[in-house]
N, C-alpha and C positions, 0 to 999 in steps of 0.2 A: 505564501506556498505560490514559488512562480510558474502562470500556465503556464509557459514555453518550456518548463522543468517538467510538468508532468505531462506534458504533451510527447517529451521524451524518454522519459521512465517506460519497463515496463516491469512486468513480475519477472524474477530471476530466476521463475524454475519454468515454468507456459509461456512465457513470452509473451504473455499477453499484456491488455490495457489496466490499468489503477484509475480509483476512483478514488478522489480527495473525499476525506473527514473532517470538513476544518474545525466542529467544534470535542471532535478525540482525537483531532493528530495522528489520524495517520493515513496508508497508502493500503486501498483494500482492492485487491483481488478475487472477486466472484467467484470464475471457475473453479481456483485452489482455494478458498474462502478459506483467505491467509491475510491478516489485519500485517500490515508493518509500519513500525513506528516511525512517527520524527520526531526528532531531539534536536534541542536548541537549531532548528530549523534545516533540516538537515536529515535527508530520509533515510533508515538504518533497513537497506536493504537485504540482509540475514538471513536466509531463512528460521533460522535459531531462534532470532529474536521477533520471529513473526509469532502471533496471537491467533487464533483456530477463530471462525467467525460462525456464527450460526444460523444455514440455511435460511432469506428470508420465506418466510409464508407464503 
């Protein structure tokens, strides 16, 4: 994931910052608890495609 692209991208729902999970190839929005997949290097920023993330302990 290009660092410049990560600086530009925000969560489509809350407009908050995203964290890059290299291992899972996902962009994670902590406030909304959603993980957006990255397929073939392209972030899929649709809420319908995101998976729910369990809150961190």
